[in-house]
C-alpha positions, 0 to 999 in steps of 0.5 A: 571371580579367579579359580584356583585349582583348589578353589575359587576366590571372589571379591566383592567391591561397593555394596551386596545389597536387595540390587546385587545379592541377586547377580551374586546369588546366581554367579555363586550358584554358578560356580557351585554347579560347575563343582567350584565349592570350596570358595573364599569371598573377600569382602576387603573393598565391601563398603554396605551390606544389608540383610538379603546380602548376608542370606546369599552369603548364608545359603551359598555356605549351606550349599556348598557345605552339603556339596562336601566343601566351604565358604570363607569369609576373608576383609571383614570390616566395617558395616559387615563386621559390625552386622554379624556383630550384632545377628550373631551370624559372625559366628556360622562363618569362617572369618579370616583377616585377609585373602592371605590367612584365608589361602593359609587355612586352606593350605593347612586344612586342606579339607574342612573349613579352619576355626577362626 
């Protein structure tokens, strides 16, 4: 995780599944509790993600929106991309090609998540 004045970037590496999702959920909840309600999730190095991981991302996005924040996904590829496409949940998230694109979107939009 890296905190910036206006947002936080959380980089996921490896697998996001029923074992690793609870610690991620706890870490993201801590960010939100500390007032970091604008979050970029970098999934570039995520090898696998099951439904448990997707639910953590969805729940965190909902909580961020409730606090006038947002959650963006960056670098979605491989298994996560297929999962989001098959379930149509990709339509729920702002998704950027990579973190640099997310940073450009954040700079342009300031407070509201940009469309894909």
